C-alpha positions as CSV (number, residue, x, y, z in Angstrom):
1,M,-27.9,45.2,-14.0
2,N,-24.8,47.4,-14.4
3,N,-22.3,48.1,-11.7
4,N,-23.8,51.5,-10.7
5,T,-27.4,50.6,-10.2
6,P,-28.5,51.5,-6.6
7,F,-30.8,49.0,-4.8
8,T,-32.5,49.7,-1.5
9,Q,-34.6,46.6,-0.8
10,S,-34.0,44.8,2.6
11,I,-34.2,41.1,3.3
12,S,-34.2,38.7,6.2
13,L,-32.0,35.6,6.5
14,K,-33.9,33.9,9.4
15,D,-35.1,31.2,7.1
16,I,-31.5,30.0,6.6
17,G,-30.6,30.4,10.2
18,I,-28.8,33.8,10.3
19,E,-30.4,36.2,12.7
20,N,-29.7,39.9,13.7
21,A,-27.0,40.3,11.1
22,K,-26.2,43.7,9.5
23,I,-27.0,42.8,5.9
24,H,-25.6,44.7,2.9
25,Y,-28.0,43.5,0.2
26,Q,-27.3,43.7,-3.5
27,L,-24.7,46.4,-3.3
28,S,-23.4,47.8,-6.6
29,A,-19.9,46.9,-7.9
30,N,-18.7,50.4,-7.1
31,E,-20.0,50.2,-3.5
32,L,-18.3,46.9,-2.9
33,H,-15.0,48.1,-4.5
34,D,-15.1,51.3,-2.2
35,M,-15.9,49.3,0.9
36,T,-13.1,46.9,0.3
37,V,-10.5,49.7,-0.1
38,A,-11.9,51.7,2.9
39,S,-11.7,48.7,5.1
40,G,-8.1,47.9,4.1
41,Q,-9.0,44.6,2.6
42,G,-7.8,45.6,-0.8
43,I,-6.1,48.4,-2.8
44,E,-6.9,50.1,-6.1
45,I,-4.3,49.7,-8.7
46,S,-3.3,52.1,-11.6
47,T,-6.0,50.9,-13.9
48,G,-8.8,51.3,-11.3
49,A,-9.2,47.6,-10.7
50,L,-9.2,46.1,-7.1
51,A,-6.3,44.0,-5.9
52,V,-6.9,41.6,-2.9
53,N,-5.0,38.8,-1.2
54,T,-7.0,35.6,-0.6
55,G,-4.9,34.6,2.4
56,E,-3.5,31.2,3.2
57,F,-5.2,29.6,0.2
58,T,-4.4,30.8,-3.3
59,G,-6.0,28.0,-5.1
60,R,-8.7,25.3,-4.6
61,S,-8.2,22.6,-2.0
62,P,-9.5,19.4,-3.7
63,L,-9.0,17.1,-0.7
64,D,-11.3,19.4,1.3
65,R,-14.2,19.4,-1.1
66,F,-17.1,17.1,-0.1
67,I,-20.5,16.0,-1.2
68,V,-23.2,15.0,1.2
69,K,-24.0,11.4,0.7
70,D,-27.7,10.7,1.0
71,S,-30.6,9.0,-0.8
72,L,-30.4,11.5,-3.7
73,T,-26.6,11.2,-4.3
74,E,-25.7,7.8,-3.0
75,K,-26.1,5.9,-6.3
76,E,-25.5,8.8,-8.7
77,I,-22.2,10.3,-7.6
78,W,-18.8,8.9,-8.7
79,W,-17.4,8.6,-5.2
80,G,-13.7,8.5,-4.6
81,K,-10.8,10.9,-4.3
82,V,-12.6,13.6,-6.4
83,N,-16.0,13.3,-4.8
84,I,-15.5,12.7,-1.1
85,P,-18.6,11.7,0.9
86,F,-19.8,13.7,3.9
87,E,-22.4,12.5,6.4
88,P,-25.8,14.4,6.4
89,K,-25.8,14.8,10.2
90,A,-22.3,16.2,10.2
91,F,-23.3,18.7,7.5
92,D,-26.4,19.8,9.5
93,A,-24.3,20.3,12.6
94,L,-21.6,22.3,10.7
95,Y,-24.2,24.4,8.9
96,T,-25.8,25.3,12.2
97,K,-22.4,26.4,13.6
98,V,-21.7,28.5,10.5
99,T,-25.0,30.3,10.5
100,A,-24.8,30.9,14.2
101,Y,-21.3,32.3,13.6
102,L,-22.7,34.8,11.1
103,S,-25.6,35.9,13.2
104,N,-25.1,39.4,14.6
105,K,-22.2,40.1,12.2
106,E,-21.9,42.4,9.2
107,I,-22.4,40.3,6.0
108,F,-23.0,40.8,2.3
109,V,-25.8,39.1,0.4
110,R,-26.3,38.9,-3.4
111,D,-29.1,37.4,-5.5
112,S,-28.0,36.3,-8.9
113,Y,-28.5,33.4,-11.2
114,V,-26.5,31.0,-13.4
115,C,-27.3,29.6,-16.9
116,A,-27.9,32.2,-19.6
117,D,-30.6,30.1,-21.3
118,P,-33.8,31.0,-19.5
119,N,-35.0,27.4,-19.8
120,Y,-32.1,26.3,-17.6
121,R,-31.8,29.3,-15.2
122,L,-31.0,28.5,-11.6
123,N,-31.5,31.3,-9.0
124,V,-28.7,31.5,-6.4
125,R,-28.4,33.5,-3.2
126,V,-24.9,34.2,-2.0
127,V,-23.9,35.1,1.5
128,T,-20.3,36.3,1.9
129,E,-18.2,37.6,4.8
130,T,-16.3,40.1,2.8
131,P,-17.3,42.8,0.3
132,W,-14.7,41.7,-2.3
133,A,-16.0,38.1,-2.3
134,N,-19.5,39.6,-3.0
135,L,-18.0,41.6,-5.9
136,F,-16.5,38.4,-7.2
137,C,-20.0,37.0,-7.3
138,F,-21.3,40.1,-9.0
139,N,-18.7,39.5,-11.7
140,M,-19.0,35.7,-12.1
141,F,-22.7,35.0,-11.8
142,L,-25.5,36.5,-14.0
143,R,-27.0,39.7,-12.8
144,P,-30.8,40.0,-12.5
145,E,-32.5,43.2,-13.6
146,L,-34.2,45.4,-10.9
147,E,-37.7,44.1,-11.7
148,E,-36.5,40.5,-11.5
149,L,-35.3,41.0,-7.9
150,Q,-38.8,42.1,-6.7
151,N,-40.0,38.5,-6.6
152,F,-36.7,36.6,-6.6
153,T,-36.8,33.2,-5.1
154,P,-33.5,31.5,-4.5
155,E,-33.2,27.8,-5.4
156,W,-29.7,27.3,-4.1
157,T,-27.8,29.1,-1.3
158,L,-24.1,29.6,-1.1
159,I,-22.4,30.7,2.1
160,C,-18.7,31.6,2.2
161,V,-17.0,32.4,5.5
162,P,-13.2,32.5,5.3
163,S,-12.7,33.3,9.0
164,F,-14.8,30.3,10.2
165,L,-12.4,27.4,10.9
166,A,-13.8,23.9,11.3
167,D,-12.6,21.5,14.0
168,P,-11.8,18.3,12.2
169,T,-12.2,16.2,15.4
170,T,-15.9,17.2,15.8
171,D,-17.0,18.5,12.4
172,G,-16.0,15.7,10.1
173,T,-13.7,17.7,7.9
174,R,-10.1,16.9,7.0
175,Q,-8.8,20.2,8.3
176,S,-10.1,23.7,9.1
177,N,-11.1,24.6,5.6
178,F,-13.9,23.0,3.7
179,A,-16.2,23.3,0.6
180,I,-19.3,21.1,0.9
181,L,-22.2,20.5,-1.5
182,D,-25.6,19.3,-0.2
183,F,-27.8,18.5,-3.2
184,T,-30.9,17.7,-1.1
185,R,-30.8,21.0,0.9
186,K,-29.4,22.8,-2.2
187,I,-26.6,24.5,-0.2
188,V,-22.9,25.1,-0.9
189,L,-21.1,25.7,2.4
190,I,-17.5,27.1,2.3
191,G,-15.3,28.0,5.2
192,G,-11.7,28.5,6.2
193,T,-10.6,29.7,2.8
194,G,-10.7,33.1,1.0
195,Y,-9.9,31.7,-2.4
196,T,-12.8,32.9,-4.6
197,G,-12.5,30.0,-7.0
198,E,-14.2,27.8,-4.4
199,I,-17.3,29.9,-4.8
200,K,-17.4,29.7,-8.6
201,K,-16.6,26.0,-8.7
202,G,-19.1,25.2,-5.9
203,I,-22.1,26.3,-7.9
204,F,-20.8,25.0,-11.2
205,S,-20.1,21.6,-9.6
206,A,-23.7,21.6,-8.6
207,L,-24.8,22.3,-12.2
208,N,-22.5,19.5,-13.5
209,F,-24.9,17.1,-11.5
210,I,-28.2,18.9,-12.0
211,L,-28.0,19.4,-15.8
212,P,-27.3,15.8,-16.9
213,V,-29.4,14.1,-14.2
214,F,-32.5,16.3,-14.4
215,K,-32.2,18.3,-17.6
216,N,-30.6,15.8,-20.1
217,T,-28.1,18.6,-20.9
218,L,-24.3,18.2,-21.2
219,P,-22.3,20.5,-18.8
220,M,-18.9,21.3,-20.1
221,H,-15.7,22.8,-18.6
222,C,-14.9,24.8,-21.7
223,S,-14.8,28.2,-23.3
224,A,-16.9,29.1,-26.3
225,N,-17.1,31.8,-29.0
226,V,-19.1,32.4,-32.2
227,G,-18.1,33.7,-35.7
228,D,-20.0,36.0,-38.0
229,D,-21.7,33.0,-39.6
230,D,-23.1,31.9,-36.2
231,D,-20.6,29.0,-36.1
232,T,-19.9,28.2,-32.5
233,A,-16.6,26.8,-31.4
234,I,-15.9,25.3,-28.0
235,F,-12.5,24.9,-26.3
236,F,-11.9,22.3,-23.6
237,G,-8.7,22.5,-21.5
238,L,-7.2,22.4,-18.1
239,S,-5.7,25.5,-16.4
240,G,-2.7,26.9,-18.3
241,T,-3.6,25.4,-21.7
242,G,-5.0,28.6,-23.2
243,K,-8.8,28.1,-22.8
244,T,-9.5,31.8,-21.9
245,T,-6.8,33.2,-24.1
246,L,-7.8,31.4,-27.3
247,S,-11.5,32.0,-26.9
248,A,-10.9,35.7,-26.6
249,D,-10.5,36.1,-30.3
250,P,-11.0,39.7,-31.7
251,K,-12.5,38.2,-34.8
252,R,-15.1,36.2,-32.9
253,K,-17.7,37.0,-30.2
254,L,-17.1,35.5,-26.8
255,I,-19.9,33.4,-25.3
256,G,-18.0,32.6,-22.2
257,D,-14.5,31.5,-21.0
258,D,-15.1,28.5,-18.6
259,E,-18.4,26.8,-18.1
260,H,-21.2,25.9,-20.6
261,G,-24.2,23.7,-21.2
262,W,-25.0,22.0,-24.5
263,T,-28.7,21.4,-24.8
264,N,-30.9,19.1,-26.9
265,E,-32.5,22.2,-28.4
266,N,-29.3,22.8,-30.3
267,T,-27.9,25.6,-28.2
268,V,-24.7,26.2,-26.2
269,F,-25.2,28.6,-23.2
270,N,-22.8,30.2,-20.7
271,F,-23.2,29.3,-17.1
272,E,-21.8,32.5,-15.8
273,G,-21.7,36.3,-16.2
274,G,-17.9,36.9,-16.2
275,C,-14.4,35.6,-16.7
276,Y,-11.8,34.3,-14.2
277,A,-8.5,34.4,-16.0
278,K,-4.9,33.6,-15.1
279,V,-2.7,36.7,-15.3
280,I,0.8,35.1,-14.9
281,N,3.0,36.8,-17.6
282,L,0.0,38.7,-18.9
283,S,0.8,41.3,-21.6
284,E,-1.3,43.6,-23.8
285,E,0.5,42.3,-26.9
286,N,-0.4,38.6,-26.4
287,E,-3.7,38.9,-24.6
288,P,-5.2,42.4,-25.3
289,D,-8.8,41.6,-24.4
290,I,-7.9,40.3,-20.9
291,F,-5.3,43.0,-20.3
292,R,-7.8,45.7,-21.1
293,A,-10.5,44.1,-19.0
294,I,-8.5,44.9,-15.9
295,K,-10.2,48.1,-15.0
296,R,-12.6,49.3,-12.2
297,G,-15.0,46.4,-11.4
298,A,-12.3,43.8,-12.0
299,I,-10.6,42.0,-9.0
300,L,-7.0,40.9,-9.1
301,E,-6.0,38.1,-6.7
302,N,-2.6,37.6,-5.1
303,I,-0.6,39.8,-7.4
304,I,2.5,41.9,-6.6
305,L,3.0,45.5,-7.5
306,K,6.1,47.0,-9.0
307,K,8.3,48.6,-6.5
308,D,7.0,52.0,-5.3
309,T,4.1,52.0,-7.7
310,N,0.5,50.7,-7.9
311,E,1.2,49.0,-11.2
312,V,1.0,45.2,-11.4
313,D,4.1,43.1,-12.1
314,F,2.5,40.2,-13.9
315,Q,5.8,38.3,-13.9
316,D,6.1,38.2,-10.1
317,I,4.7,35.0,-8.7
318,S,6.2,35.3,-5.3
319,I,2.7,34.8,-3.7
320,T,1.5,32.1,-6.2
321,P,1.8,31.2,-9.9
322,N,-2.0,31.1,-9.8
323,T,-2.5,34.9,-10.0
324,R,-6.0,35.6,-11.3
325,V,-8.4,38.3,-12.4
326,S,-12.2,38.3,-12.2
327,Y,-14.2,40.7,-14.4
328,P,-17.8,40.9,-15.7
329,I,-18.1,39.7,-19.3
330,Y,-19.1,43.1,-20.5
331,H,-15.5,44.2,-19.9
332,I,-14.8,42.4,-23.1
333,D,-15.8,44.4,-26.1
334,N,-16.6,41.6,-28.6
335,I,-19.1,39.4,-26.8
336,Q,-22.1,37.4,-27.8
337,H,-25.0,39.3,-26.2
338,G,-27.3,36.8,-24.4
339,S,-24.3,34.4,-24.0
340,I,-26.0,31.7,-26.1
341,G,-24.8,30.1,-29.4
342,K,-25.9,27.4,-31.8
343,N,-24.6,23.9,-31.9
344,P,-20.8,23.9,-32.3
345,K,-19.2,23.1,-35.6
346,N,-15.7,22.7,-34.1
347,I,-14.5,21.4,-30.8
348,F,-10.9,22.0,-29.7
349,F,-9.2,19.9,-26.9
350,L,-6.3,22.0,-25.6
351,T,-3.2,20.5,-24.0
352,A,0.1,22.1,-22.9
353,D,2.2,19.0,-23.6
354,S,5.5,19.8,-21.8
355,F,7.0,16.6,-23.1
356,G,6.9,18.0,-26.7
357,I,5.4,14.9,-28.2
358,L,1.9,15.8,-29.4
359,P,1.4,17.7,-32.7
360,P,0.4,21.4,-32.5
361,I,-2.9,20.4,-34.3
362,S,-4.4,17.1,-35.2
363,R,-7.8,15.9,-36.2
364,L,-9.6,13.2,-34.1
365,T,-12.1,10.5,-35.0
366,P,-15.2,10.2,-32.7
367,G,-13.5,7.3,-30.8
368,Q,-10.3,9.3,-30.4
369,A,-12.3,12.3,-29.3
370,A,-14.1,10.3,-26.6
371,Y,-10.8,8.7,-25.5
372,H,-9.0,12.1,-25.2
373,F,-12.0,13.7,-23.5
374,I,-12.1,11.0,-20.8
375,S,-8.3,11.3,-20.5
376,G,-8.2,15.1,-20.2
377,Y,-4.4,15.3,-20.6
378,T,-2.0,18.1,-20.1
379,A,1.4,18.2,-18.4
380,K,3.0,20.1,-15.5
381,V,6.3,21.8,-16.2
382,A,9.3,21.5,-13.9
383,G,9.3,24.0,-11.1
384,T,5.6,24.7,-10.9
385,E,5.2,22.6,-7.7
386,A,7.6,21.5,-5.0
387,G,9.4,18.3,-6.1
388,V,8.5,18.6,-9.8
389,T,11.9,18.6,-11.5
390,E,10.8,17.3,-14.9
391,P,7.6,17.3,-16.9
392,Q,4.7,15.4,-15.2
393,P,1.6,14.2,-17.0
394,N,-1.7,15.5,-15.6
395,F,-4.9,13.7,-16.4
396,S,-8.2,15.2,-15.4
397,A,-11.2,13.3,-16.8
398,C,-13.5,15.5,-19.0
399,F,-10.9,18.3,-18.7
400,G,-12.4,19.1,-15.3
401,A,-12.5,16.0,-13.0
402,P,-12.6,18.0,-9.7
403,F,-15.9,19.5,-10.7
404,M,-17.6,16.5,-12.2
405,P,-19.8,14.6,-9.7
406,L,-20.8,11.8,-12.1
407,H,-18.7,9.1,-13.7
408,P,-16.7,10.5,-16.6
409,T,-18.1,8.1,-19.0
410,R,-21.6,9.6,-18.4
411,Y,-20.3,12.9,-19.8
412,A,-18.3,11.3,-22.5
413,E,-21.2,9.3,-23.9
414,M,-23.3,12.5,-24.0
415,L,-20.5,14.3,-25.8
416,S,-19.9,11.5,-28.3
417,K,-23.6,11.3,-29.2
418,K,-23.7,15.0,-29.9
419,I,-20.5,14.9,-32.0
420,K,-22.0,12.2,-34.2
421,E,-25.5,13.6,-34.5
422,D,-24.2,17.1,-35.5
423,N,-21.1,15.9,-37.5
424,V,-18.8,18.1,-35.3
425,K,-15.1,18.3,-36.1
426,V,-12.9,17.6,-33.2
427,W,-9.3,18.8,-33.0
428,L,-6.5,18.2,-30.5
429,I,-4.3,21.4,-30.0
430,N,-1.0,21.3,-28.3
431,T,-0.2,24.7,-26.9
432,G,2.9,23.3,-25.1
433,W,6.4,22.5,-26.3
434,T,8.0,21.8,-29.6
435,G,11.5,20.7,-30.6
436,G,11.9,18.8,-27.3
437,P,10.5,18.8,-23.8
438,Y,10.4,21.7,-21.4
439,G,13.9,22.9,-20.8
440,T,15.1,21.8,-24.2
441,G,12.4,22.8,-26.7
442,N,10.4,26.0,-27.0
443,R,6.7,26.8,-26.2
444,M,4.5,26.9,-29.3
445,K,4.1,30.5,-30.4
446,L,0.7,31.8,-29.7
447,K,0.4,33.3,-33.2
448,Y,0.9,29.9,-34.8
449,T,-1.7,28.3,-32.5
450,R,-4.2,31.1,-33.4
451,A,-3.5,30.6,-37.1
452,M,-4.1,26.8,-36.8
453,I,-7.4,27.3,-35.0
454,T,-8.4,30.0,-37.5
455,A,-7.6,27.6,-40.4
456,A,-9.7,24.8,-38.8
457,L,-12.6,27.2,-38.2
458,N,-12.5,28.5,-41.8
459,G,-12.5,25.0,-43.3
460,E,-9.0,25.5,-44.7
461,L,-7.8,22.2,-43.3
462,D,-10.6,20.1,-44.8
463,S,-8.9,19.3,-48.1
464,V,-5.2,19.2,-47.1
465,D,-3.1,16.0,-46.8
466,Y,-3.0,14.2,-43.4
467,R,-0.7,11.6,-42.0
468,D,-1.4,9.6,-38.9
469,H,0.9,9.9,-35.9
470,V,2.8,6.6,-35.7
471,V,2.2,6.2,-32.0
472,F,-1.0,8.1,-31.2
473,G,-2.8,7.5,-34.5
474,I,-4.2,11.0,-34.7
475,A,-4.3,12.7,-38.1
476,I,-1.7,15.5,-38.6
477,P,-2.3,18.1,-41.4
478,Q,0.8,18.5,-43.5
479,T,0.1,22.1,-44.4
480,C,-1.6,25.0,-42.7
481,P,-1.9,28.7,-43.8
482,E,0.5,31.0,-42.0
483,V,2.2,28.2,-40.1
484,P,5.7,26.7,-41.0
485,S,5.1,23.2,-42.2
486,D,8.1,21.8,-40.3
487,I,6.5,22.4,-36.9
488,L,3.3,20.5,-37.8
489,N,5.1,17.1,-37.4
490,P,6.6,17.1,-33.9
491,R,9.2,14.4,-34.6
492,S,10.8,16.6,-37.3
493,T,11.4,19.4,-34.7
494,W,13.5,17.2,-32.5
495,E,17.2,17.1,-33.1
496,D,17.4,13.5,-31.8
497,K,14.6,11.7,-33.7
498,D,15.3,8.3,-32.0
499,L,14.8,10.0,-28.6
500,Y,11.5,11.4,-29.8
501,D,10.3,7.9,-30.7
502,V,11.3,6.6,-27.3
503,K,9.6,9.5,-25.4
504,A,6.5,9.2,-27.6
505,V,6.0,5.6,-26.6
506,E,6.6,6.5,-22.9
507,L,3.9,9.1,-23.1
508,A,1.5,6.7,-24.8
509,E,2.1,4.2,-22.0
510,K,1.2,6.9,-19.5
511,F,-2.1,7.5,-21.3
512,K,-2.8,3.8,-21.2
513,A,-2.0,3.5,-17.5
514,N,-4.3,6.4,-16.7
515,F,-7.1,4.9,-18.9
516,A,-7.0,1.5,-17.2
517,A,-9.5,2.8,-14.6
518,F,-12.0,3.4,-17.4
519,E,-11.5,0.4,-19.7
520,E,-14.3,-1.8,-18.2
521,V,-17.0,0.8,-19.0
522,A,-15.5,2.1,-22.3
523,N,-17.0,0.7,-25.5
524,A,-15.0,-0.7,-28.5
525,E,-15.0,2.6,-30.4
526,I,-13.5,4.5,-27.4
527,L,-10.9,1.8,-26.8
528,A,-9.9,2.0,-30.5
529,G,-9.1,5.6,-30.0
530,A,-6.2,4.8,-27.7
531,P,-2.5,5.2,-28.7
532,K,-1.1,2.4,-30.8
533,A,2.0,1.8,-28.7
C-alpha cells in the first residue's frame, strides 16, 4: 500500500485493554507527516523528509530490555546480561498500567506484517503515542494491501508510549524506560523512550526466537542483495561496519538492509519493509542511494540543520553520533521486488577493525566462519564514547547479540550447516583501518572495499594465490582487480612491522578471551578456526 492510500475503517482496542481512545487507524504516510509538523513534533527539511528528535534516548538501552520468563521461555532463552528475565506478574501489572494510561487519549494504530515470504508472515498491530513513530512503523514493517486489511488478525501487538515512565520500585524495571517481550501473550511493551529503534528491534528480537524454535529457519542480522544471475549475497556486520552502505549496490538489487530469514526451502527473505540507516557523514558521492532516499516519507532522527537553513548538516553530531534515517524500501530504485532471494552464494562478515590488524578481505574455512560468526567482532574508535581514548574491541555474538534470545551456538550451528550444504563462500571484510590503528593509519577507502566485494561476487578471487595470515590463519588473496596489492596484506602497510606483529597477537588474545565463554559448547571444527597465537 503506497503512502497516499486513504483508509477509513475504524477499530476498537478494548480487547487489549485500551478504552475510549481517539484512534487514528492506518493513516497514510502523508497524513502522519503532516500531523507531526502541525503538532510541532517535527519539521520538514529541504528534501521534503521529516526530521524529529527522539528525546532523552538517541539509541537503544540494552540494560532496560527484558524478556518475560515463563514456561515457554524458561529453558529456551539464553538468560544473562543480554536477555534479562522479567516476572510474568510484574509484566501483567505494568501492561495494565500502560493500557489504562492510553485510554481516553489520542493514539495511532497501524496493522502491518513482517517476513516477506508468505509462508513465514507474522501479522503485527502497533499502537503508538506519536504520529511520527507510527510513520516509522509504516516505513519499517511490511504494508498490507487494502483488501488484506478487511480481515486482518494481529498475532503480535506492540505498544510504544514514550511519555509513560515506569516506577522501578513497584514495576520491576531498572529505571523509568523499558522494552519488554512477552512470548506467551505475544506482546512487545515499550515505555519511557522515544527512540524508534526499540520498536524495530522489539519485533525482530521476537522473530529471532520464533523462526528457529518453531519454523526451523535461521534469522540473521544482515543485509542482502541479488545480482542479475539471481546470485544472493548477504552481509553480516555490527553498526558502523558498512552493512547498509555495501548492500546498496547500484549493480545489484537490494533485498533488505538489516534483518533476514534463511529457510530450508532455499530462500532468503527480508523481515521488513524499509531501511534504517546511519547518516553520520553521509554524502551523495559515497552513498548515493541512501542520500537520495531522504525525501518525503523518510524520517531523520536527531540531526542538526545548517545555520539559518532547513538543510541537514550530516557532519554535526552534537546530539548524537547515532543520527539515523528511516525510509520505505521503495525509496531505493534498484530493489528486489518481493524482497526474496535464492540461497546465498557468498557471505560477507564485515568488521571495522580500528586496530588496523585484519586484512581488508580474507577467505574463511567453515570452522573459521563459525568462529568469527560467534565472535561477531568489530572495534570502537577513540572518542565515540566517554572514556574511550584508544581502540576498543567490541564482540557481539552472531553480529547481533542484543537481539538474539537463544544461545549463539544455536544460530551458529544452523549457519554452519547451511554453508556446508550449499557450498557457500564466506569472506571476512575489514572496512576499518589500514597502515596502523585509528589515529595513525587511514580508513580503508570505500571504493577498494566495493572492488574487493565485486571481485569475490564475480568469482575473480577463485583462482588467485592466497597466503594464510600468520596469527589469524585466514586466507589472504595476493591480488584483486582494481585494488593495490600492497594494501591486501595489512602487515606491509605498517611502517613498524614488529609493532604490527605485537598488536596482531594482542588482538588475537582478545578474540580468545572473548571466546572462552563459548568453548565448552563449541565443536572441534569451530575451535580450530581460532587465531593461532
